[in-house]
TIRO-2110 file (N, C-alpha, C; in Angstrom, 1 decimal):
// TIRO-2110
80.6, 84.9, 19.6, N, 1, A
80.1, 85.7, 20.7, CA, 1, A
81.0, 87.0, 20.8, C, 1, A
80.4, 88.1, 20.8, N, 2, A
81.1, 89.4, 20.9, CA, 2, A
81.0, 90.0, 22.3, C, 2, A
79.8, 89.9, 22.9, N, 3, A
79.6, 90.5, 24.2, CA, 3, A
79.0, 89.5, 25.1, C, 3, A
79.5, 89.4, 26.3, N, 4, A
78.9, 88.5, 27.3, CA, 4, A
77.9, 89.3, 28.2, C, 4, A
76.9, 88.6, 28.7, N, 5, A
76.0, 89.2, 29.7, CA, 5, A
76.7, 89.3, 31.0, C, 5, A
77.9, 88.6, 31.2, N, 6, A
78.6, 88.7, 32.4, CA, 6, A
79.7, 89.7, 32.4, C, 6, A
79.9, 90.4, 33.5, N, 7, A
81.0, 91.4, 33.6, CA, 7, A
82.4, 90.6, 33.6, C, 7, A
83.5, 91.4, 33.4, N, 8, A
84.8, 90.7, 33.5, CA, 8, A
85.0, 90.1, 34.9, C, 8, A
84.6, 90.8, 35.9, N, 9, A
84.8, 90.2, 37.3, CA, 9, A
83.9, 88.9, 37.5, C, 9, A
82.7, 88.9, 36.9, N, 10, A
81.8, 87.8, 37.0, CA, 10, A
82.4, 86.6, 36.2, C, 10, A
82.9, 86.9, 35.1, N, 11, A
83.5, 85.8, 34.3, CA, 11, A
84.8, 85.2, 35.0, C, 11, A
85.6, 86.1, 35.6, N, 12, A
86.7, 85.6, 36.3, CA, 12, A
86.3, 84.7, 37.5, C, 12, A
85.3, 85.1, 38.2, N, 13, A
84.8, 84.2, 39.3, CA, 13, A
84.2, 82.9, 38.8, C, 13, A
83.4, 83.0, 37.7, N, 14, A
82.8, 81.8, 37.2, CA, 14, A
83.8, 80.8, 36.6, C, 14, A
84.8, 81.3, 36.0, N, 15, A
85.8, 80.4, 35.3, CA, 15, A
86.9, 80.0, 36.3, C, 15, A
87.1, 80.6, 37.4, N, 16, A
88.1, 80.2, 38.3, CA, 16, A
87.6, 79.5, 39.6, C, 16, A
86.4, 79.7, 39.9, N, 17, A
85.9, 79.2, 41.2, CA, 17, A
84.7, 78.3, 41.0, C, 17, A
84.8, 77.4, 40.0, N, 18, A
83.7, 76.4, 39.8, CA, 18, A
83.5, 75.6, 41.0, C, 18, A
82.3, 75.6, 41.6, N, 19, A
82.0, 74.8, 42.8, CA, 19, A
80.5, 74.5, 42.7, C, 19, A
79.9, 74.4, 43.8, N, 20, A
78.5, 74.1, 43.9, CA, 20, A
77.7, 75.4, 43.7, C, 20, A
76.6, 75.3, 43.1, N, 21, A
75.6, 76.4, 43.0, CA, 21, A
74.3, 75.9, 43.6, C, 21, A
73.4, 76.8, 43.8, N, 22, A
72.0, 76.4, 44.2, CA, 22, A
71.0, 76.8, 43.2, C, 22, A
70.3, 75.8, 42.6, N, 23, A
69.4, 76.1, 41.5, CA, 23, A
68.0, 76.1, 42.0, C, 23, A
67.3, 77.2, 41.8, N, 24, A
65.9, 77.4, 42.2, CA, 24, A
65.0, 77.2, 40.9, C, 24, A
64.1, 76.2, 41.1, N, 25, A
63.1, 76.0, 40.0, CA, 25, A
61.7, 76.1, 40.6, C, 25, A
60.7, 76.0, 39.8, N, 26, A
59.3, 76.0, 40.2, CA, 26, A
58.6, 74.8, 39.8, C, 26, A
57.9, 74.1, 40.8, N, 27, A
57.3, 72.9, 40.4, CA, 27, A
55.9, 73.1, 39.8, C, 27, A
55.2, 72.0, 39.5, N, 28, A
53.9, 72.1, 38.8, CA, 28, A
52.8, 72.8, 39.6, C, 28, A
53.0, 72.8, 41.0, N, 29, A
52.0, 73.5, 41.8, CA, 29, A
52.4, 74.9, 42.1, C, 29, A
53.5, 75.4, 41.5, N, 30, A
54.0, 76.7, 41.7, CA, 30, A
54.9, 76.9, 42.9, C, 30, A
55.3, 75.8, 43.6, N, 31, A
56.1, 75.9, 44.8, CA, 31, A
57.6, 76.0, 44.4, C, 31, A
58.4, 76.7, 45.1, N, 32, A
59.8, 76.8, 44.8, CA, 32, A
60.5, 75.5, 45.2, C, 32, A
61.6, 75.1, 44.5, N, 33, A
62.4, 74.0, 44.8, CA, 33, A
63.8, 74.4, 44.6, C, 33, A
64.6, 74.3, 45.6, N, 34, A
66.0, 74.7, 45.6, CA, 34, A
66.9, 73.6, 45.9, C, 34, A
67.9, 73.3, 45.1, N, 35, A
68.9, 72.2, 45.3, CA, 35, A
70.3, 72.6, 45.0, C, 35, A
71.3, 72.1, 45.7, N, 36, A
72.7, 72.3, 45.3, CA, 36, A
73.0, 71.5, 44.0, C, 36, A
73.8, 72.0, 43.2, N, 37, A
74.1, 71.4, 41.9, CA, 37, A
75.4, 71.8, 41.4, C, 37, A
76.0, 70.9, 40.5, N, 38, A
77.2, 71.3, 39.8, CA, 38, A
76.8, 72.1, 38.6, C, 38, A
77.8, 72.8, 38.0, N, 39, A
77.5, 73.7, 36.9, CA, 39, A
78.8, 74.0, 36.2, C, 39, A
78.7, 74.5, 35.0, N, 40, A
79.9, 75.0, 34.2, CA, 40, A
79.5, 76.2, 33.4, C, 40, A
80.4, 77.1, 33.2, N, 41, A
80.2, 78.2, 32.3, CA, 41, A
80.5, 77.8, 30.9, C, 41, A
79.6, 78.0, 30.0, N, 42, A
79.7, 77.6, 28.6, CA, 42, A
80.1, 78.9, 27.8, C, 42, A
81.4, 79.1, 27.6, N, 43, A
81.9, 80.4, 27.0, CA, 43, A
81.4, 80.5, 25.5, C, 43, A
81.3, 79.4, 24.9, N, 44, A
80.8, 79.4, 23.5, CA, 44, A
79.4, 80.0, 23.3, C, 44, A
78.6, 79.7, 24.2, N, 45, A
77.2, 80.1, 24.2, CA, 45, A
76.8, 81.2, 25.2, C, 45, A
77.8, 81.5, 26.1, N, 46, A
77.5, 82.5, 27.2, CA, 46, A
76.4, 82.0, 28.1, C, 46, A
76.3, 80.8, 28.4, N, 47, A
75.3, 80.2, 29.2, CA, 47, A
75.9, 79.5, 30.4, C, 47, A
75.1, 79.1, 31.3, N, 48, A
75.5, 78.2, 32.4, CA, 48, A
74.8, 76.9, 32.2, C, 48, A
75.6, 75.8, 32.2, N, 49, A
75.1, 74.4, 32.0, CA, 49, A
75.2, 73.7, 33.3, C, 49, A
74.0, 73.1, 33.7, N, 50, A
73.9, 72.4, 34.9, CA, 50, A
73.8, 70.9, 34.6, C, 50, A
74.7, 70.1, 35.2, N, 51, A
74.7, 68.7, 35.0, CA, 51, A
74.3, 68.0, 36.3, C, 51, A
74.6, 66.7, 36.2, N, 52, A
74.3, 65.9, 37.4, CA, 52, A
74.1, 64.4, 37.0, C, 52, A
74.1, 63.6, 38.0, N, 53, A
73.9, 62.2, 37.8, CA, 53, A
72.4, 61.9, 37.7, C, 53, A
72.1, 61.1, 36.7, N, 54, A
70.7, 60.8, 36.4, CA, 54, A
69.8, 62.0, 36.3, C, 54, A
70.3, 63.0, 35.6, N, 55, A
69.6, 64.4, 35.6, CA, 55, A
68.2, 64.3, 35.1, C, 55, A
67.9, 63.5, 34.1, N, 56, A
66.6, 63.4, 33.6, CA, 56, A
65.6, 62.9, 34.5, C, 56, A
66.0, 62.2, 35.6, N, 57, A
65.1, 61.6, 36.6, CA, 57, A
64.9, 62.6, 37.8, C, 57, A
65.5, 63.8, 37.7, N, 58, A
65.4, 64.7, 38.9, CA, 58, A
64.2, 65.6, 38.8, C, 58, A
63.8, 66.1, 40.0, N, 59, A
62.7, 67.1, 40.1, CA, 59, A
63.1, 68.4, 39.3, C, 59, A
64.4, 68.8, 39.5, N, 60, A
64.8, 70.0, 38.8, CA, 60, A
64.6, 69.9, 37.3, C, 60, A
65.0, 68.8, 36.7, N, 61, A
64.8, 68.6, 35.3, CA, 61, A
63.4, 68.7, 34.9, C, 61, A
62.5, 68.0, 35.6, N, 62, A
61.1, 68.0, 35.3, CA, 62, A
60.5, 69.4, 35.5, C, 62, A
60.9, 70.1, 36.6, N, 63, A
60.5, 71.5, 36.8, CA, 63, A
60.8, 72.4, 35.7, C, 63, A
62.0, 72.3, 35.2, N, 64, A
62.5, 73.2, 34.1, CA, 64, A
61.6, 72.9, 32.8, C, 64, A
61.3, 71.7, 32.6, N, 65, A
60.4, 71.4, 31.4, CA, 65, A
59.1, 72.0, 31.5, C, 65, A
58.5, 72.1, 32.7, N, 66, A
57.2, 72.7, 33.0, CA, 66, A
57.3, 74.2, 33.1, C, 66, A
58.3, 74.7, 33.8, N, 67, A
58.4, 76.1, 34.1, CA, 67, A
59.9, 76.5, 33.8, C, 67, A
60.2, 77.1, 32.7, N, 68, A
61.6, 77.4, 32.4, CA, 68, A
62.3, 78.5, 33.2, C, 68, A
61.6, 79.3, 34.0, N, 69, A
62.2, 80.4, 34.7, CA, 69, A
63.0, 79.8, 35.9, C, 69, A
64.3, 80.1, 36.0, N, 70, A
65.1, 79.6, 37.1, CA, 70, A
66.0, 80.7, 37.6, C, 70, A
66.6, 80.4, 38.8, N, 71, A
67.6, 81.3, 39.3, CA, 71, A
68.7, 80.4, 39.9, C, 71, A
70.0, 80.7, 39.6, N, 72, A
71.1, 79.9, 40.1, CA, 72, A
72.0, 80.9, 40.9, C, 72, A
72.3, 80.5, 42.1, N, 73, A
73.2, 81.3, 43.0, CA, 73, A
74.5, 80.5, 43.1, C, 73, A
75.6, 81.2, 42.8, N, 74, A
77.0, 80.6, 43.0, CA, 74, A
77.7, 81.6, 44.0, C, 74, A
78.1, 81.1, 45.1, N, 75, A
78.7, 82.0, 46.1, CA, 75, A
79.7, 81.2, 47.0, C, 75, A
80.4, 82.0, 47.7, N, 76, A
81.4, 81.5, 48.7, CA, 76, A
81.7, 82.7, 49.7, C, 76, A
82.5, 82.4, 50.7, N, 77, A
82.9, 83.4, 51.7, CA, 77, A
84.4, 83.3, 51.8, C, 77, A
85.1, 84.4, 51.6, N, 78, A
86.5, 84.4, 51.7, CA, 78, A
86.8, 85.0, 53.1, C, 78, A
87.9, 84.4, 53.8, N, 79, A
88.2, 84.9, 55.1, CA, 79, A
88.7, 86.4, 55.1, C, 79, A
88.4, 87.1, 56.2, N, 80, A
87.8, 86.6, 57.4, CA, 80, A
86.2, 86.6, 57.3, C, 80, A
85.7, 87.5, 56.6, N, 81, A
84.2, 87.5, 56.3, CA, 81, A
84.0, 88.4, 55.0, C, 81, A
84.1, 87.7, 53.9, N, 82, A
84.0, 88.5, 52.6, CA, 82, A
83.1, 87.6, 51.7, C, 82, A
81.8, 87.8, 51.8, N, 83, A
80.9, 87.0, 50.9, CA, 83, A
81.0, 87.5, 49.4, C, 83, A
81.0, 86.5, 48.5, N, 84, A
81.0, 86.8, 47.1, CA, 84, A
79.9, 86.0, 46.4, C, 84, A
79.3, 86.6, 45.4, N, 85, A
78.1, 85.9, 44.8, CA, 85, A
77.9, 86.3, 43.4, C, 85, A
77.4, 85.4, 42.6, N, 86, A
76.9, 85.7, 41.2, CA, 86, A
75.5, 85.0, 41.2, C, 86, A
74.5, 85.8, 41.0, N, 87, A
73.1, 85.3, 40.8, CA, 87, A
72.7, 85.4, 39.4, C, 87, A
72.3, 84.2, 38.8, N, 88, A
72.0, 84.2, 37.4, CA, 88, A
70.5, 83.8, 37.3, C, 88, A
69.7, 84.8, 36.8, N, 89, A
68.3, 84.5, 36.5, CA, 89, A
68.1, 84.3, 35.0, C, 89, A
67.2, 83.5, 34.6, N, 90, A
67.0, 83.3, 33.2, CA, 90, A
66.0, 82.2, 32.8, C, 90, A
66.0, 81.9, 31.5, N, 91, A
65.2, 80.8, 31.0, CA, 91, A
66.1, 79.6, 30.8, C, 91, A
65.6, 78.5, 31.3, N, 92, A
66.4, 77.3, 31.2, CA, 92, A
65.7, 76.3, 30.2, C, 92, A
66.6, 75.5, 29.6, N, 93, A
66.1, 74.4, 28.7, CA, 93, A
66.6, 73.1, 29.3, C, 93, A
65.7, 72.1, 29.4, N, 94, A
66.0, 70.8, 29.8, CA, 94, A
66.4, 70.0, 28.6, C, 94, A
67.6, 69.7, 28.4, N, 95, A
68.1, 69.0, 27.2, CA, 95, A
68.5, 67.5, 27.6, C, 95, A
67.7, 66.5, 27.1, N, 96, A
67.9, 65.2, 27.6, CA, 96, A
69.2, 64.5, 27.0, C, 96, A
69.7, 64.9, 25.9, N, 97, A
70.9, 64.3, 25.3, CA, 97, A
71.7, 65.4, 24.6, C, 97, A
72.9, 65.6, 25.1, N, 98, A
73.9, 66.4, 24.5, CA, 98, A
74.9, 65.6, 23.7, C, 98, A
75.1, 65.9, 22.5, N, 99, A
76.1, 65.2, 21.6, CA, 99, A
77.3, 66.1, 21.4, C, 99, A
78.5, 65.5, 21.7, N, 100, A
79.7, 66.2, 21.4, CA, 100, A
80.1, 66.2, 20.0, C, 100, A
81.1, 67.0, 19.6, N, 101, A
81.6, 67.1, 18.2, CA, 101, A
81.9, 65.8, 17.6, C, 101, A
82.3, 64.8, 18.4, N, 102, A
82.7, 63.5, 17.9, CA, 102, A
81.5, 62.6, 17.8, C, 102, A
80.3, 63.1, 18.1, N, 103, A
79.1, 62.3, 18.1, CA, 103, A
78.8, 61.5, 19.3, C, 103, A
79.7, 61.6, 20.3, N, 104, A
79.5, 60.9, 21.6, CA, 104, A
78.4, 61.6, 22.4, C, 104, A
77.5, 60.7, 23.1, N, 105, A
76.5, 61.2, 23.9, CA, 105, A
77.1, 61.7, 25.3, C, 105, A
76.9, 62.9, 25.6, N, 106, A
77.4, 63.5, 26.9, CA, 106, A
76.4, 63.6, 28.0, C, 106, A
75.2, 63.0, 27.7, N, 107, A
74.1, 63.0, 28.7, CA, 107, A
73.3, 64.3, 28.7, C, 107, A
72.5, 64.4, 29.8, N, 108, A
71.5, 65.5, 29.9, CA, 108, A
72.1, 66.7, 30.6, C, 108, A
71.6, 67.9, 30.2, N, 109, A
72.0, 69.1, 30.9, CA, 109, A
70.7, 70.0, 31.0, C, 109, A
70.8, 70.9, 31.9, N, 110, A
69.9, 72.1, 32.0, CA, 110, A
70.7, 73.3, 31.6, C, 110, A
70.4, 73.9, 30.5, N, 111, A
71.1, 75.1, 30.0, CA, 111, A
70.4, 76.4, 30.4, C, 111, A
71.0, 77.2, 31.1, N, 112, A
70.4, 78.5, 31.5, CA, 112, A
70.9, 79.6, 30.6, C, 112, A
69.9, 80.3, 30.0, N, 113, A
70.2, 81.5, 29.1, CA, 113, A
69.9, 82.7, 30.0, C, 113, A
71.0, 83.3, 30.5, N, 114, A
70.8, 84.4, 31.4, CA, 114, A
70.0, 85.6, 30.9, C, 114, A
69.1, 86.1, 31.7, N, 115, A
68.4, 87.3, 31.3, CA, 115, A
68.7, 88.4, 32.3, C, 115, A
69.2, 88.1, 33.5, N, 116, A
69.6, 89.1, 34.5, CA, 116, A
70.7, 88.4, 35.4, C, 116, A
71.8, 89.2, 35.6, N, 117, A
72.9, 88.7, 36.4, CA, 117, A
73.1, 89.8, 37.4, C, 117, A
73.2, 89.4, 38.7, N, 118, A
73.5, 90.3, 39.8, CA, 118, A
74.7, 89.7, 40.6, C, 118, A
75.6, 90.5, 41.0, N, 119, A
76.8, 90.0, 41.7, CA, 119, A
77.2, 91.0, 42.8, C, 119, A
77.9, 90.5, 43.7, N, 120, A
78.5, 91.3, 44.7, CA, 120, A
79.8, 90.7, 45.3, C, 120, A
80.6, 91.5, 45.9, N, 121, A
81.8, 91.1, 46.5, CA, 121, A
83.0, 90.6, 45.7, C, 121, A
82.8, 90.7, 44.4, N, 122, A
83.8, 90.2, 43.5, CA, 122, A
85.1, 91.0, 43.3, C, 122, A
84.9, 92.3, 43.5, N, 123, A
86.0, 93.3, 43.4, CA, 123, A
86.5, 93.8, 44.8, C, 123, A
86.2, 93.1, 45.8, N, 124, A
86.6, 93.5, 47.1, CA, 124, A
85.6, 94.5, 47.8, C, 124, A
84.5, 94.8, 47.1, N, 125, A
83.5, 95.7, 47.6, CA, 125, A
82.2, 95.2, 47.3, C, 125, A
81.2, 96.0, 47.6, N, 126, A
79.8, 95.5, 47.3, CA, 126, A
79.3, 96.0, 45.9, C, 126, A
END
């Protein structure tokens, strides 16, 4: 990878402040579904990988299979009142089994391939 879709400030936030994000998906009826979720930045692929317990049994996993367009918001508030946010829009892939380099099954993930990234508050301003 030579160029990231994320800015240097966004990468610093994503790699230093891993916490909860909120993943928005679309269900089969076209209704939005938003849930808190864990995530990691995948530097090798420049993607966001969403995991979770029994992920293949979740609505978000089923929704991604039917409608791959998603939005993930990762945010927090620094005192006294300084909101920071990275919003990642993109196409997601519901992968039922990830295999590590050693051949071990690492479970299911939702991999987000970013198509648009919007952020604010990361450099102390808007």
